[in-house]
mmCIF file of the N, C-alpha and C atoms, coordinates in Angstrom:
data_MODEL
# 
_entry.id   MODEL 
# 
loop_
_atom_site.group_PDB 
_atom_site.id 
_atom_site.type_symbol 
_atom_site.label_atom_id 
_atom_site.label_alt_id 
_atom_site.label_comp_id 
_atom_site.label_asym_id 
_atom_site.label_entity_id 
_atom_site.label_seq_id 
_atom_site.pdbx_PDB_ins_code 
_atom_site.Cartn_x 
_atom_site.Cartn_y 
_atom_site.Cartn_z 
_atom_site.occupancy 
_atom_site.B_iso_or_equiv 
_atom_site.pdbx_formal_charge 
_atom_site.auth_seq_id 
_atom_site.auth_comp_id 
_atom_site.auth_asym_id 
_atom_site.auth_atom_id 
_atom_site.pdbx_PDB_model_num 
ATOM 1   N N  . MET A 1 1  ? -29.777 -20.181 -41.579 1.00 0.00 ? 1  MET A N  1 
ATOM 2   C CA . MET A 1 1  ? -29.480 -19.782 -40.321 1.00 0.00 ? 1  MET A CA 1 
ATOM 3   C C  . MET A 1 1  ? -29.416 -20.799 -39.280 1.00 0.00 ? 1  MET A C  1 
ATOM 4   N N  . PRO A 1 2  ? -29.731 -22.203 -39.548 1.00 0.00 ? 2  PRO A N  1 
ATOM 5   C CA . PRO A 1 2  ? -29.514 -23.064 -38.501 1.00 0.00 ? 2  PRO A CA 1 
ATOM 6   C C  . PRO A 1 2  ? -28.108 -23.314 -38.073 1.00 0.00 ? 2  PRO A C  1 
ATOM 7   N N  . GLY A 1 3  ? -27.922 -23.192 -36.624 1.00 0.00 ? 3  GLY A N  1 
ATOM 8   C CA . GLY A 1 3  ? -26.426 -23.422 -36.198 1.00 0.00 ? 3  GLY A CA 1 
ATOM 9   C C  . GLY A 1 3  ? -25.687 -22.197 -35.905 1.00 0.00 ? 3  GLY A C  1 
ATOM 10  N N  . ARG A 1 4  ? -26.233 -20.976 -36.282 1.00 0.00 ? 4  ARG A N  1 
ATOM 11  C CA . ARG A 1 4  ? -25.606 -19.769 -36.420 1.00 0.00 ? 4  ARG A CA 1 
ATOM 12  C C  . ARG A 1 4  ? -25.771 -19.116 -34.864 1.00 0.00 ? 4  ARG A C  1 
ATOM 13  N N  . LYS A 1 5  ? -24.854 -18.668 -34.243 1.00 0.00 ? 5  LYS A N  1 
ATOM 14  C CA . LYS A 1 5  ? -24.897 -17.987 -32.929 1.00 0.00 ? 5  LYS A CA 1 
ATOM 15  C C  . LYS A 1 5  ? -24.592 -16.702 -32.981 1.00 0.00 ? 5  LYS A C  1 
ATOM 16  N N  . LEU A 1 6  ? -25.067 -15.818 -31.962 1.00 0.00 ? 6  LEU A N  1 
ATOM 17  C CA . LEU A 1 6  ? -24.743 -14.498 -31.845 1.00 0.00 ? 6  LEU A CA 1 
ATOM 18  C C  . LEU A 1 6  ? -24.069 -14.329 -30.531 1.00 0.00 ? 6  LEU A C  1 
ATOM 19  N N  . LYS A 1 7  ? -23.161 -13.297 -30.442 1.00 0.00 ? 7  LYS A N  1 
ATOM 20  C CA . LYS A 1 7  ? -22.506 -12.948 -29.253 1.00 0.00 ? 7  LYS A CA 1 
ATOM 21  C C  . LYS A 1 7  ? -22.954 -11.448 -28.891 1.00 0.00 ? 7  LYS A C  1 
ATOM 22  N N  . VAL A 1 8  ? -23.743 -11.373 -27.607 1.00 0.00 ? 8  VAL A N  1 
ATOM 23  C CA . VAL A 1 8  ? -24.343 -10.078 -27.422 1.00 0.00 ? 8  VAL A CA 1 
ATOM 24  C C  . VAL A 1 8  ? -23.567 -9.550  -26.131 1.00 0.00 ? 8  VAL A C  1 
ATOM 25  N N  . THR A 1 9  ? -23.146 -8.404  -26.383 1.00 0.00 ? 9  THR A N  1 
ATOM 26  C CA . THR A 1 9  ? -22.424 -7.769  -25.319 1.00 0.00 ? 9  THR A CA 1 
ATOM 27  C C  . THR A 1 9  ? -23.112 -6.488  -24.835 1.00 0.00 ? 9  THR A C  1 
ATOM 28  N N  . LEU A 1 10 ? -23.308 -6.314  -23.560 1.00 0.00 ? 10 LEU A N  1 
ATOM 29  C CA . LEU A 1 10 ? -23.880 -5.154  -22.861 1.00 0.00 ? 10 LEU A CA 1 
ATOM 30  C C  . LEU A 1 10 ? -22.793 -4.062  -22.834 1.00 0.00 ? 10 LEU A C  1 
ATOM 31  N N  . THR A 1 11 ? -23.117 -2.858  -23.507 1.00 0.00 ? 11 THR A N  1 
ATOM 32  C CA . THR A 1 11 ? -22.097 -1.799  -23.721 1.00 0.00 ? 11 THR A CA 1 
ATOM 33  C C  . THR A 1 11 ? -22.534 -0.509  -22.970 1.00 0.00 ? 11 THR A C  1 
ATOM 34  N N  . ARG A 1 12 ? -23.706 -0.391  -22.510 1.00 0.00 ? 12 ARG A N  1 
ATOM 35  C CA . ARG A 1 12 ? -24.262 0.819   -21.866 1.00 0.00 ? 12 ARG A CA 1 
ATOM 36  C C  . ARG A 1 12 ? -25.196 0.261   -20.450 1.00 0.00 ? 12 ARG A C  1 
ATOM 37  N N  . SER A 1 13 ? -25.092 1.098   -19.542 1.00 0.00 ? 13 SER A N  1 
ATOM 38  C CA . SER A 1 13 ? -25.881 0.757   -18.491 1.00 0.00 ? 13 SER A CA 1 
ATOM 39  C C  . SER A 1 13 ? -27.405 0.959   -18.653 1.00 0.00 ? 13 SER A C  1 
ATOM 40  N N  . PRO A 1 14 ? -28.048 0.135   -18.151 1.00 0.00 ? 14 PRO A N  1 
ATOM 41  C CA . PRO A 1 14 ? -29.791 0.121   -18.302 1.00 0.00 ? 14 PRO A CA 1 
ATOM 42  C C  . PRO A 1 14 ? -30.318 1.357   -17.378 1.00 0.00 ? 14 PRO A C  1 
ATOM 43  N N  . ILE A 1 15 ? -29.478 2.023   -16.540 1.00 0.00 ? 15 ILE A N  1 
ATOM 44  C CA . ILE A 1 15 ? -30.011 3.118   -15.796 1.00 0.00 ? 15 ILE A CA 1 
ATOM 45  C C  . ILE A 1 15 ? -30.618 4.190   -16.629 1.00 0.00 ? 15 ILE A C  1 
ATOM 46  N N  . GLY A 1 16 ? -31.698 4.539   -16.507 1.00 0.00 ? 16 GLY A N  1 
ATOM 47  C CA . GLY A 1 16 ? -32.433 5.579   -17.353 1.00 0.00 ? 16 GLY A CA 1 
ATOM 48  C C  . GLY A 1 16 ? -33.110 5.166   -18.527 1.00 0.00 ? 16 GLY A C  1 
ATOM 49  N N  . LEU A 1 17 ? -33.060 3.714   -18.849 1.00 0.00 ? 17 LEU A N  1 
ATOM 50  C CA . LEU A 1 17 ? -33.933 3.236   -19.867 1.00 0.00 ? 17 LEU A CA 1 
ATOM 51  C C  . LEU A 1 17 ? -35.236 3.180   -19.714 1.00 0.00 ? 17 LEU A C  1 
ATOM 52  N N  . LEU A 1 18 ? -35.960 2.841   -20.462 1.00 0.00 ? 18 LEU A N  1 
ATOM 53  C CA . LEU A 1 18 ? -37.472 2.546   -20.576 1.00 0.00 ? 18 LEU A CA 1 
ATOM 54  C C  . LEU A 1 18 ? -37.594 1.185   -19.722 1.00 0.00 ? 18 LEU A C  1 
ATOM 55  N N  . PRO A 1 19 ? -38.544 0.970   -18.889 1.00 0.00 ? 19 PRO A N  1 
ATOM 56  C CA . PRO A 1 19 ? -38.830 -0.401  -18.105 1.00 0.00 ? 19 PRO A CA 1 
ATOM 57  C C  . PRO A 1 19 ? -38.765 -1.631  -19.251 1.00 0.00 ? 19 PRO A C  1 
ATOM 58  N N  . GLN A 1 20 ? -39.337 -1.351  -20.231 1.00 0.00 ? 20 GLN A N  1 
ATOM 59  C CA . GLN A 1 20 ? -39.382 -2.661  -21.283 1.00 0.00 ? 20 GLN A CA 1 
ATOM 60  C C  . GLN A 1 20 ? -38.191 -2.841  -21.790 1.00 0.00 ? 20 GLN A C  1 
ATOM 61  N N  . GLN A 1 21 ? -37.176 -1.769  -21.780 1.00 0.00 ? 21 GLN A N  1 
ATOM 62  C CA . GLN A 1 21 ? -35.984 -1.944  -22.453 1.00 0.00 ? 21 GLN A CA 1 
ATOM 63  C C  . GLN A 1 21 ? -35.041 -2.604  -21.380 1.00 0.00 ? 21 GLN A C  1 
ATOM 64  N N  . VAL A 1 22 ? -35.186 -2.302  -20.087 1.00 0.00 ? 22 VAL A N  1 
ATOM 65  C CA . VAL A 1 22 ? -34.622 -2.964  -18.914 1.00 0.00 ? 22 VAL A CA 1 
ATOM 66  C C  . VAL A 1 22 ? -34.957 -4.471  -18.868 1.00 0.00 ? 22 VAL A C  1 
ATOM 67  N N  . ARG A 1 23 ? -36.222 -4.744  -18.855 1.00 0.00 ? 23 ARG A N  1 
ATOM 68  C CA . ARG A 1 23 ? -36.766 -6.109  -19.041 1.00 0.00 ? 23 ARG A CA 1 
ATOM 69  C C  . ARG A 1 23 ? -36.279 -6.992  -20.228 1.00 0.00 ? 23 ARG A C  1 
ATOM 70  N N  . THR A 1 24 ? -35.895 -6.213  -21.201 1.00 0.00 ? 24 THR A N  1 
ATOM 71  C CA . THR A 1 24 ? -35.444 -6.921  -22.530 1.00 0.00 ? 24 THR A CA 1 
ATOM 72  C C  . THR A 1 24 ? -33.971 -7.427  -22.224 1.00 0.00 ? 24 THR A C  1 
ATOM 73  N N  . LEU A 1 25 ? -33.268 -6.565  -21.758 1.00 0.00 ? 25 LEU A N  1 
ATOM 74  C CA . LEU A 1 25 ? -31.817 -6.845  -21.378 1.00 0.00 ? 25 LEU A CA 1 
ATOM 75  C C  . LEU A 1 25 ? -31.766 -7.956  -20.334 1.00 0.00 ? 25 LEU A C  1 
ATOM 76  N N  . ARG A 1 26 ? -32.561 -7.993  -19.484 1.00 0.00 ? 26 ARG A N  1 
ATOM 77  C CA . ARG A 1 26 ? -32.617 -9.210  -18.391 1.00 0.00 ? 26 ARG A CA 1 
ATOM 78  C C  . ARG A 1 26 ? -32.980 -10.331 -19.077 1.00 0.00 ? 26 ARG A C  1 
ATOM 79  N N  . ALA A 1 27 ? -33.953 -10.329 -20.138 1.00 0.00 ? 27 ALA A N  1 
ATOM 80  C CA . ALA A 1 27 ? -34.357 -11.515 -20.578 1.00 0.00 ? 27 ALA A CA 1 
ATOM 81  C C  . ALA A 1 27 ? -33.379 -12.136 -21.677 1.00 0.00 ? 27 ALA A C  1 
ATOM 82  N N  . LEU A 1 28 ? -32.414 -11.193 -22.145 1.00 0.00 ? 28 LEU A N  1 
ATOM 83  C CA . LEU A 1 28 ? -31.326 -11.631 -22.815 1.00 0.00 ? 28 LEU A CA 1 
ATOM 84  C C  . LEU A 1 28 ? -30.382 -12.328 -21.901 1.00 0.00 ? 28 LEU A C  1 
ATOM 85  N N  . GLY A 1 29 ? -30.355 -12.136 -20.657 1.00 0.00 ? 29 GLY A N  1 
ATOM 86  C CA . GLY A 1 29 ? -29.238 -12.553 -19.818 1.00 0.00 ? 29 GLY A CA 1 
ATOM 87  C C  . GLY A 1 29 ? -28.184 -11.639 -19.559 1.00 0.00 ? 29 GLY A C  1 
ATOM 88  N N  . LEU A 1 30 ? -28.509 -10.392 -19.782 1.00 0.00 ? 30 LEU A N  1 
ATOM 89  C CA . LEU A 1 30 ? -27.438 -9.292  -19.661 1.00 0.00 ? 30 LEU A CA 1 
ATOM 90  C C  . LEU A 1 30 ? -27.705 -8.592  -18.242 1.00 0.00 ? 30 LEU A C  1 
ATOM 91  N N  . ARG A 1 31 ? -26.583 -8.670  -17.333 1.00 0.00 ? 31 ARG A N  1 
ATOM 92  C CA . ARG A 1 31 ? -26.723 -8.006  -16.044 1.00 0.00 ? 31 ARG A CA 1 
ATOM 93  C C  . ARG A 1 31 ? -25.714 -7.000  -15.734 1.00 0.00 ? 31 ARG A C  1 
ATOM 94  N N  . ARG A 1 32 ? -24.474 -7.123  -16.420 1.00 0.00 ? 32 ARG A N  1 
ATOM 95  C CA . ARG A 1 32 ? -23.466 -6.104  -16.053 1.00 0.00 ? 32 ARG A CA 1 
ATOM 96  C C  . ARG A 1 32 ? -22.817 -5.697  -17.127 1.00 0.00 ? 32 ARG A C  1 
ATOM 97  N N  . ILE A 1 33 ? -22.305 -4.454  -17.197 1.00 0.00 ? 33 ILE A N  1 
ATOM 98  C CA . ILE A 1 33 ? -21.773 -3.820  -18.611 1.00 0.00 ? 33 ILE A CA 1 
ATOM 99  C C  . ILE A 1 33 ? -20.503 -4.594  -18.945 1.00 0.00 ? 33 ILE A C  1 
ATOM 100 N N  . ARG A 1 34 ? -20.179 -4.790  -20.132 1.00 0.00 ? 34 ARG A N  1 
ATOM 101 C CA . ARG A 1 34 ? -19.222 -5.672  -20.761 1.00 0.00 ? 34 ARG A CA 1 
ATOM 102 C C  . ARG A 1 34 ? -19.484 -7.177  -20.589 1.00 0.00 ? 34 ARG A C  1 
ATOM 103 N N  . GLN A 1 35 ? -20.662 -7.525  -20.074 1.00 0.00 ? 35 GLN A N  1 
ATOM 104 C CA . GLN A 1 35 ? -21.007 -8.923  -19.944 1.00 0.00 ? 35 GLN A CA 1 
ATOM 105 C C  . GLN A 1 35 ? -21.525 -9.600  -21.255 1.00 0.00 ? 35 GLN A C  1 
ATOM 106 N N  . SER A 1 36 ? -21.038 -10.693 -21.716 1.00 0.00 ? 36 SER A N  1 
ATOM 107 C CA . SER A 1 36 ? -21.474 -11.371 -23.171 1.00 0.00 ? 36 SER A CA 1 
ATOM 108 C C  . SER A 1 36 ? -22.072 -12.541 -22.793 1.00 0.00 ? 36 SER A C  1 
ATOM 109 N N  . VAL A 1 37 ? -23.260 -12.798 -23.594 1.00 0.00 ? 37 VAL A N  1 
ATOM 110 C CA . VAL A 1 37 ? -23.903 -13.985 -23.711 1.00 0.00 ? 37 VAL A CA 1 
ATOM 111 C C  . VAL A 1 37 ? -24.078 -14.520 -25.201 1.00 0.00 ? 37 VAL A C  1 
ATOM 112 N N  . ARG A 1 38 ? -24.195 -15.875 -25.502 1.00 0.00 ? 38 ARG A N  1 
ATOM 113 C CA . ARG A 1 38 ? -24.199 -16.347 -26.721 1.00 0.00 ? 38 ARG A CA 1 
ATOM 114 C C  . ARG A 1 38 ? -25.880 -16.719 -26.736 1.00 0.00 ? 38 ARG A C  1 
ATOM 115 N N  . HIS A 1 39 ? -26.304 -16.409 -27.942 1.00 0.00 ? 39 HIS A N  1 
ATOM 116 C CA . HIS A 1 39 ? -27.680 -16.966 -28.266 1.00 0.00 ? 39 HIS A CA 1 
ATOM 117 C C  . HIS A 1 39 ? -27.899 -17.307 -29.753 1.00 0.00 ? 39 HIS A C  1 
ATOM 118 N N  . ASP A 1 40 ? -28.700 -18.342 -29.963 1.00 0.00 ? 40 ASP A N  1 
ATOM 119 C CA . ASP A 1 40 ? -28.955 -18.693 -31.400 1.00 0.00 ? 40 ASP A CA 1 
ATOM 120 C C  . ASP A 1 40 ? -29.645 -17.582 -32.177 1.00 0.00 ? 40 ASP A C  1 
ATOM 121 N N  . ASP A 1 41 ? -29.170 -17.489 -33.529 1.00 0.00 ? 41 ASP A N  1 
ATOM 122 C CA . ASP A 1 41 ? -29.553 -16.546 -34.287 1.00 0.00 ? 41 ASP A CA 1 
ATOM 123 C C  . ASP A 1 41 ? -31.173 -16.806 -34.817 1.00 0.00 ? 41 ASP A C  1 
ATOM 124 N N  . THR A 1 42 ? -31.985 -16.230 -34.073 1.00 0.00 ? 42 THR A N  1 
ATOM 125 C CA . THR A 1 42 ? -33.407 -16.494 -34.228 1.00 0.00 ? 42 THR A CA 1 
ATOM 126 C C  . THR A 1 42 ? -34.156 -15.285 -34.488 1.00 0.00 ? 42 THR A C  1 
ATOM 127 N N  . PRO A 1 43 ? -35.295 -15.195 -35.137 1.00 0.00 ? 43 PRO A N  1 
ATOM 128 C CA . PRO A 1 43 ? -36.122 -14.089 -35.296 1.00 0.00 ? 43 PRO A CA 1 
ATOM 129 C C  . PRO A 1 43 ? -36.480 -13.502 -33.900 1.00 0.00 ? 43 PRO A C  1 
ATOM 130 N N  . SER A 1 44 ? -36.792 -14.183 -32.974 1.00 0.00 ? 44 SER A N  1 
ATOM 131 C CA . SER A 1 44 ? -37.116 -13.659 -31.724 1.00 0.00 ? 44 SER A CA 1 
ATOM 132 C C  . SER A 1 44 ? -35.959 -12.997 -30.846 1.00 0.00 ? 44 SER A C  1 
ATOM 133 N N  . ILE A 1 45 ? -34.960 -13.648 -31.104 1.00 0.00 ? 45 ILE A N  1 
ATOM 134 C CA . ILE A 1 45 ? -33.716 -12.740 -30.527 1.00 0.00 ? 45 ILE A CA 1 
ATOM 135 C C  . ILE A 1 45 ? -33.237 -11.752 -31.270 1.00 0.00 ? 45 ILE A C  1 
ATOM 136 N N  . ARG A 1 46 ? -33.355 -11.607 -32.563 1.00 0.00 ? 46 ARG A N  1 
ATOM 137 C CA . ARG A 1 46 ? -33.267 -10.470 -33.353 1.00 0.00 ? 46 ARG A CA 1 
ATOM 138 C C  . ARG A 1 46 ? -34.230 -9.298  -33.123 1.00 0.00 ? 46 ARG A C  1 
ATOM 139 N N  . GLY A 1 47 ? -35.348 -9.806  -32.633 1.00 0.00 ? 47 GLY A N  1 
ATOM 140 C CA . GLY A 1 47 ? -36.483 -8.775  -32.390 1.00 0.00 ? 47 GLY A CA 1 
ATOM 141 C C  . GLY A 1 47 ? -36.196 -8.206  -30.960 1.00 0.00 ? 47 GLY A C  1 
ATOM 142 N N  . MET A 1 48 ? -35.727 -8.797  -30.047 1.00 0.00 ? 48 MET A N  1 
ATOM 143 C CA . MET A 1 48 ? -35.296 -8.343  -28.827 1.00 0.00 ? 48 MET A CA 1 
ATOM 144 C C  . MET A 1 48 ? -34.035 -7.282  -28.934 1.00 0.00 ? 48 MET A C  1 
ATOM 145 N N  . LEU A 1 49 ? -33.096 -7.774  -29.769 1.00 0.00 ? 49 LEU A N  1 
ATOM 146 C CA . LEU A 1 49 ? -31.875 -6.832  -30.036 1.00 0.00 ? 49 LEU A CA 1 
ATOM 147 C C  . LEU A 1 49 ? -32.399 -5.710  -30.845 1.00 0.00 ? 49 LEU A C  1 
ATOM 148 N N  . ALA A 1 50 ? -33.119 -5.656  -31.452 1.00 0.00 ? 50 ALA A N  1 
ATOM 149 C CA . ALA A 1 50 ? -33.756 -4.383  -32.219 1.00 0.00 ? 50 ALA A CA 1 
ATOM 150 C C  . ALA A 1 50 ? -34.558 -3.384  -31.399 1.00 0.00 ? 50 ALA A C  1 
ATOM 151 N N  . LEU A 1 51 ? -34.709 -3.934  -29.965 1.00 0.00 ? 51 LEU A N  1 
ATOM 152 C CA . LEU A 1 51 ? -35.493 -3.008  -29.007 1.00 0.00 ? 51 LEU A CA 1 
ATOM 153 C C  . LEU A 1 51 ? -34.379 -2.212  -28.283 1.00 0.00 ? 51 LEU A C  1 
ATOM 154 N N  . VAL A 1 52 ? -33.106 -2.810  -28.239 1.00 0.00 ? 52 VAL A N  1 
ATOM 155 C CA . VAL A 1 52 ? -32.083 -2.263  -27.601 1.00 0.00 ? 52 VAL A CA 1 
ATOM 156 C C  . VAL A 1 52 ? -30.663 -2.058  -28.370 1.00 0.00 ? 52 VAL A C  1 
ATOM 157 N N  . PRO A 1 53 ? -30.887 -1.491  -29.563 1.00 0.00 ? 53 PRO A N  1 
ATOM 158 C CA . PRO A 1 53 ? -29.442 -1.709  -30.393 1.00 0.00 ? 53 PRO A CA 1 
ATOM 159 C C  . PRO A 1 53 ? -28.431 -0.545  -29.778 1.00 0.00 ? 53 PRO A C  1 
ATOM 160 N N  . HIS A 1 54 ? -28.817 0.504   -28.953 1.00 0.00 ? 54 HIS A N  1 
ATOM 161 C CA . HIS A 1 54 ? -27.916 1.471   -28.431 1.00 0.00 ? 54 HIS A CA 1 
ATOM 162 C C  . HIS A 1 54 ? -27.250 0.992   -27.293 1.00 0.00 ? 54 HIS A C  1 
ATOM 163 N N  . CYS A 1 55 ? -27.723 -0.301  -26.602 1.00 0.00 ? 55 CYS A N  1 
ATOM 164 C CA . CYS A 1 55 ? -27.162 -0.601  -25.420 1.00 0.00 ? 55 CYS A CA 1 
ATOM 165 C C  . CYS A 1 55 ? -26.163 -2.095  -25.604 1.00 0.00 ? 55 CYS A C  1 
ATOM 166 N N  . VAL A 1 56 ? -26.211 -2.487  -26.842 1.00 0.00 ? 56 VAL A N  1 
ATOM 167 C CA . VAL A 1 56 ? -25.465 -3.854  -27.140 1.00 0.00 ? 56 VAL A CA 1 
ATOM 168 C C  . VAL A 1 56 ? -24.708 -3.860  -28.355 1.00 0.00 ? 56 VAL A C  1 
ATOM 169 N N  . ARG A 1 57 ? -23.820 -4.617  -28.295 1.00 0.00 ? 57 ARG A N  1 
ATOM 170 C CA . ARG A 1 57 ? -23.096 -4.865  -29.429 1.00 0.00 ? 57 ARG A CA 1 
ATOM 171 C C  . ARG A 1 57 ? -23.240 -6.424  -29.834 1.00 0.00 ? 57 ARG A C  1 
ATOM 172 N N  . VAL A 1 58 ? -23.437 -6.572  -31.142 1.00 0.00 ? 58 VAL A N  1 
ATOM 173 C CA . VAL A 1 58 ? -23.861 -7.920  -31.497 1.00 0.00 ? 58 VAL A CA 1 
ATOM 174 C C  . VAL A 1 58 ? -22.684 -8.369  -32.666 1.00 0.00 ? 58 VAL A C  1 
ATOM 175 N N  . GLU A 1 59 ? -22.150 -9.535  -32.443 1.00 0.00 ? 59 GLU A N  1 
ATOM 176 C CA . GLU A 1 59 ? -21.228 -10.151 -33.265 1.00 0.00 ? 59 GLU A CA 1 
ATOM 177 C C  . GLU A 1 59 ? -21.667 -11.516 -33.564 1.00 0.00 ? 59 GLU A C  1 
ATOM 178 N N  . GLU A 1 60 ? -21.034 -11.982 -34.754 1.00 0.00 ? 60 GLU A N  1 
ATOM 179 C CA . GLU A 1 60 ? -21.402 -13.465 -35.067 1.00 0.00 ? 60 GLU A CA 1 
ATOM 180 C C  . GLU A 1 60 ? -20.300 -14.133 -34.161 1.00 0.00 ? 60 GLU A C  1 
ATOM 181 N N  . ALA A 1 61 ? -20.806 -15.261 -33.377 1.00 0.00 ? 61 ALA A N  1 
ATOM 182 C CA . ALA A 1 61 ? -19.858 -15.963 -32.650 1.00 0.00 ? 61 ALA A CA 1 
ATOM 183 C C  . ALA A 1 61 ? -19.230 -17.046 -33.382 1.00 0.00 ? 61 ALA A C  1 
ATOM 184 N N  . GLU A 1 62 ? -17.853 -17.147 -32.946 1.00 0.00 ? 62 GLU A N  1 
ATOM 185 C CA . GLU A 1 62 ? -17.063 -18.270 -33.656 1.00 0.00 ? 62 GLU A CA 1 
ATOM 186 C C  . GLU A 1 62 ? -17.398 -19.553 -33.065 1.00 0.00 ? 62 GLU A C  1 
ATOM 187 N N  . GLU A 1 63 ? -17.463 -20.522 -33.787 1.00 0.00 ? 63 GLU A N  1 
ATOM 188 C CA . GLU A 1 63 ? -17.660 -21.875 -33.359 1.00 0.00 ? 63 GLU A CA 1 
ATOM 189 C C  . GLU A 1 63 ? -16.704 -22.047 -32.220 1.00 0.00 ? 63 GLU A C  1 
ATOM 190 N N  . MET A 1 64 ? -17.317 -22.917 -31.349 1.00 0.00 ? 64 MET A N  1 
ATOM 191 C CA . MET A 1 64 ? -16.193 -23.203 -30.211 1.00 0.00 ? 64 MET A CA 1 
ATOM 192 C C  . MET A 1 64 ? -15.969 -24.765 -30.449 1.00 0.00 ? 64 MET A C  1 
ATOM 193 N N  . SER A 1 65 ? -14.593 -25.000 -30.371 1.00 0.00 ? 65 SER A N  1 
ATOM 194 C CA . SER A 1 65 ? -14.135 -26.373 -30.631 1.00 0.00 ? 65 SER A CA 1 
ATOM 195 C C  . SER A 1 65 ? -14.692 -27.335 -29.397 1.00 0.00 ? 65 SER A C  1 
ATOM 196 N N  . ARG A 1 66 ? -15.193 -28.408 -29.741 1.00 0.00 ? 66 ARG A N  1 
ATOM 197 C CA . ARG A 1 66 ? -15.657 -29.348 -28.591 1.00 0.00 ? 66 ARG A CA 1 
ATOM 198 C C  . ARG A 1 66 ? -14.507 -30.296 -28.198 1.00 0.00 ? 66 ARG A C  1 
ATOM 199 N N  . GLU A 1 67 ? -13.951 -30.197 -27.064 1.00 0.00 ? 67 GLU A N  1 
ATOM 200 C CA . GLU A 1 67 ? -12.923 -30.977 -26.795 1.00 0.00 ? 67 GLU A CA 1 
ATOM 201 C C  . GLU A 1 67 ? -13.452 -32.227 -25.550 1.00 0.00 ? 67 GLU A C  1 
ATOM 202 N N  . ALA A 1 68 ? -13.186 -33.348 -25.796 1.00 0.00 ? 68 ALA A N  1 
ATOM 203 C CA . ALA A 1 68 ? -13.764 -34.259 -24.898 1.00 0.00 ? 68 ALA A CA 1 
ATOM 204 C C  . ALA A 1 68 ? -12.848 -34.328 -23.875 1.00 0.00 ? 68 ALA A C  1 
# 
């Protein structure tokens, strides 16, 4: 799993969610609907995503080319 990245997109409003779920979305860096963030594919991130699967879409992120 080293080097793998996940693209996480918020697909549902946090309004009406449990406070723990709202805090989890905030900790993932998600603030607005359709906002995407990239995270390393680690067990801790996977655990956070498991708490809010109905609110996010998870994809494997393509590697970004590094241009100097």
